[in-house]
C-alpha positions as CSV (number, residue, x, y, z in Angstrom):
1,M,124.0,89.6,-93.9
2,R,124.6,92.2,-90.6
3,E,127.1,89.8,-89.7
4,F,128.9,90.2,-93.2
5,L,128.8,93.9,-92.9
6,L,130.5,94.3,-89.7
7,I,133.4,92.3,-90.3
8,L,133.9,94.4,-93.3
9,I,133.5,97.9,-91.5
10,V,136.0,96.6,-88.9
11,F,138.6,95.7,-91.6
12,I,137.8,99.3,-93.5
13,S,138.5,100.9,-90.0
14,W,141.6,99.3,-89.4
15,G,143.0,99.8,-92.9
16,V,142.0,103.7,-92.3
17,N,143.7,104.1,-89.2
18,A,147.2,101.7,-90.1
19,N,147.3,104.2,-92.9
20,S,146.9,106.9,-90.7
21,L,149.8,105.7,-89.0
22,Q,152.2,105.2,-91.7
23,T,151.4,108.4,-92.6
24,G,152.3,110.0,-89.1
25,V,155.8,108.1,-88.9
26,D,156.6,110.1,-92.3
27,K,155.6,113.5,-91.2
28,T,157.5,112.9,-88.6
29,S,160.5,111.8,-90.1
30,N,159.7,114.5,-92.5
31,K,159.8,117.1,-90.0
32,I,163.2,116.8,-88.7
33,I,165.4,115.3,-91.7
34,I,166.2,116.7,-94.7
35,G,165.2,114.4,-97.9
36,I,168.5,112.9,-99.7
37,D,167.7,114.1,-102.5
38,E,167.0,117.4,-101.4
39,K,169.3,120.4,-101.0
40,V,170.5,122.9,-98.2
41,S,171.9,126.0,-98.8
42,G,172.7,125.1,-102.4
43,K,174.7,122.0,-101.8
44,H,173.9,118.2,-102.3
45,L,174.2,115.8,-99.4
46,H,176.5,114.0,-101.2
47,E,178.6,116.9,-101.2
48,Y,178.3,117.2,-97.2
49,A,179.3,114.0,-97.2
50,N,182.7,115.1,-98.8
51,M,183.3,118.4,-96.9
52,W,183.0,116.5,-93.7
53,W,185.7,114.7,-94.8
54,Q,187.2,117.4,-95.4
55,W,186.5,119.5,-92.2
56,T,187.9,116.5,-90.1
57,R,191.6,117.8,-91.8
58,T,191.6,121.1,-91.3
59,M,192.1,120.9,-87.2
60,N,195.5,118.7,-85.1
61,K,194.7,115.7,-83.5
62,K,194.5,117.6,-80.4
63,E,192.0,120.0,-81.6
64,S,190.2,117.2,-83.3
65,P,186.1,116.8,-82.6
66,V,186.7,113.1,-84.2
67,I,189.2,112.5,-81.7
68,D,187.4,114.4,-78.4
69,R,185.9,111.6,-76.2
70,I,183.6,114.5,-74.3
71,G,182.5,117.4,-76.7
72,D,185.2,119.6,-75.9
73,K,186.0,120.4,-79.4
74,C,182.3,120.4,-80.8
75,G,182.3,124.1,-82.0
76,V,185.9,123.6,-84.0
77,N,186.4,124.7,-87.1
78,Q,182.5,125.4,-87.8
79,N,180.9,127.5,-90.4
80,G,178.1,127.8,-92.5
81,S,174.5,127.4,-92.3
82,V,174.9,123.4,-91.3
83,W,176.8,122.4,-88.2
84,F,179.1,118.8,-88.6
85,L,178.9,116.2,-85.8
86,A,181.6,114.0,-85.4
87,G,181.4,110.0,-84.9
88,G,184.7,108.2,-84.3
89,Y,187.5,106.7,-86.1
90,G,187.1,102.8,-85.9
91,S,184.8,101.4,-83.5
92,S,184.2,103.8,-81.0
93,K,181.6,103.9,-78.4
94,I,181.6,108.0,-77.3
95,S,179.1,110.3,-75.2
96,R,179.6,113.9,-75.6
97,R,177.8,117.0,-75.3
98,C,177.5,119.8,-77.6
99,T,176.0,123.4,-77.9
100,I,175.1,124.5,-81.0
101,P,173.5,128.0,-82.1
102,E,170.0,128.2,-82.7
103,G,169.0,127.4,-86.7
104,K,171.6,125.1,-87.6
105,Y,171.0,122.1,-89.8
106,I,172.8,119.5,-88.3
107,F,174.6,116.8,-90.8
108,F,176.3,113.5,-88.9
109,P,177.4,110.1,-90.2
110,I,175.7,107.4,-88.9
111,I,178.5,105.1,-89.8
112,N,180.9,105.5,-93.2
113,M,184.0,104.6,-94.7
114,A,186.4,106.7,-96.6
115,Y,189.4,105.7,-99.3
116,W,192.2,108.3,-100.6
117,P,195.5,107.1,-102.3
118,R,198.6,106.0,-100.1
119,Q,201.4,107.9,-100.4
120,G,202.9,106.1,-104.0
121,S,200.0,104.7,-105.1
122,S,198.0,105.1,-108.1
123,I,194.2,104.6,-108.0
124,T,191.2,105.7,-109.8
125,C,188.3,107.7,-108.4
126,E,186.2,104.6,-109.6
127,G,188.9,102.7,-107.6
128,V,188.5,104.8,-104.6
129,K,184.4,104.6,-104.9
130,N,184.7,101.0,-104.9
131,R,186.5,101.0,-101.5
132,A,185.0,102.9,-99.5
133,A,181.5,101.4,-100.7
134,L,183.2,98.0,-99.9
135,N,182.1,97.9,-95.4
136,N,178.7,99.3,-96.9
137,D,177.8,96.7,-99.0
138,N,178.0,94.8,-95.8
139,L,175.9,96.7,-93.2
140,L,174.7,95.0,-90.6
141,L,173.0,97.1,-88.7
142,V,171.9,100.9,-88.1
143,N,170.0,102.9,-86.1
144,A,169.2,106.9,-85.3
145,E,167.4,108.3,-82.2
146,L,166.7,111.9,-81.7
147,D,164.8,112.7,-78.3
148,G,163.9,109.2,-77.3
149,K,161.9,108.9,-80.5
150,K,163.6,106.0,-83.4
151,I,164.2,107.7,-86.9
152,P,162.7,105.7,-89.2
153,D,163.8,103.7,-92.7
154,V,167.7,105.1,-91.8
155,R,168.9,102.5,-94.3
156,K,167.4,104.9,-97.0
157,Y,170.3,107.5,-96.3
158,R,172.8,105.8,-97.6
159,I,175.2,108.6,-99.4
160,Q,177.9,108.4,-101.9
161,S,180.6,110.7,-103.4
162,E,179.3,111.5,-106.5
163,K,182.5,113.2,-107.8
164,C,185.9,112.2,-106.1
165,F,187.9,115.6,-104.4
166,D,190.6,116.5,-102.4
167,L,191.0,115.2,-98.7
168,L,192.9,118.2,-97.8
169,G,190.7,120.4,-99.8
170,L,189.7,122.7,-97.2
171,I,193.1,123.4,-95.3
172,P,194.2,127.4,-96.2
173,K,196.2,127.6,-99.7
174,K,198.6,129.3,-97.1
175,F,199.8,126.0,-95.0
176,N,200.9,124.5,-98.7
177,A,198.8,121.2,-97.7
178,P,199.6,118.3,-100.7
179,K,196.9,117.4,-102.8
180,V,194.9,114.3,-101.8
181,F,193.3,113.1,-104.8
182,P,191.3,111.0,-105.6
183,S,189.1,110.4,-102.2
184,A,185.8,109.3,-101.8
185,T,183.3,108.2,-99.0
186,D,180.7,105.8,-98.6
187,G,178.3,105.8,-95.6
188,Y,174.9,106.3,-93.9
189,W,174.6,110.2,-92.9
190,L,171.6,112.2,-91.7
191,M,170.6,116.0,-92.0
192,L,169.0,116.9,-89.3
193,K,166.7,120.4,-89.9
194,P,167.3,122.9,-86.9
195,L,166.1,122.2,-83.6
196,T,164.5,123.8,-81.3
197,K,165.9,125.8,-78.6
198,G,166.7,123.6,-75.6
199,Q,167.9,120.2,-74.8
200,H,168.1,117.3,-77.1
201,K,169.6,113.8,-77.1
202,L,170.8,112.0,-80.5
203,K,171.7,109.0,-80.6
204,F,173.1,106.7,-83.3
205,S,174.9,103.2,-83.8
206,A,175.6,100.7,-86.6
207,Q,178.0,97.8,-87.2
208,Y,179.4,95.7,-90.4
209,N,179.9,92.4,-91.3
210,R,182.9,90.9,-92.2
211,A,182.2,89.4,-95.2
212,N,183.5,89.6,-98.8
213,G,186.3,91.2,-97.9
214,A,185.0,94.1,-96.1
215,F,187.8,96.1,-93.8
216,G,186.8,94.4,-90.2
217,Q,183.6,94.6,-88.1
218,M,183.6,98.1,-87.6
219,A,180.9,99.6,-85.1
220,Q,179.6,102.7,-83.7
221,D,177.7,104.0,-80.8
222,I,177.7,107.2,-80.3
223,E,175.5,109.5,-78.1
224,Y,175.1,113.3,-77.8
225,E,173.3,115.9,-75.1
226,I,172.4,118.9,-77.6
227,K,171.8,122.0,-76.3
228,V,170.7,124.7,-78.5
229,K,170.8,128.1,-77.8
């Protein structure tokens, strides 16, 4: 009887510790990541995903934070409470440095695709959504870490355009940019809550599996040294 009681106490104790550990992981994630259904400054994360792509088209190639390999262009055309970080076009292995003002949310794609009509083609909004989703239906791996700590459950943060958008919609009207509609994006994105002042290290990586008609086997391996001041 005593032996049975001892075993029972050990299992109850282990269960409490395991639950506490799991809760701790969830709390850590909640402290640094905006939930996929939450809003920031009145906008859903799927709206920021659309805006991120529009942002990439507001500068020429020479000023592009996506093409930049070291982070010199990190601050180009940043506006509002959310700071966009770039990944890379196609398969990319990039290390950048970036200084970000205190109090900014940080939004970035771990990996994503976008699709829009090519010149002379005709495609529906659902059509571009389906094309943008194809690679993300064949995700091989995805990871992210901040300051050496792995961000858990990043597969939960798949974000898709709910509404199609004009790819050049953020270019000032005075430039008479053509309308590129319908455009859509699909991928794995994170919105970080504002980081504390000082130095931080952000790393994220992902790879698609070339299967079922996916567009290649694109891989991303990006790291940032971030200074918040």
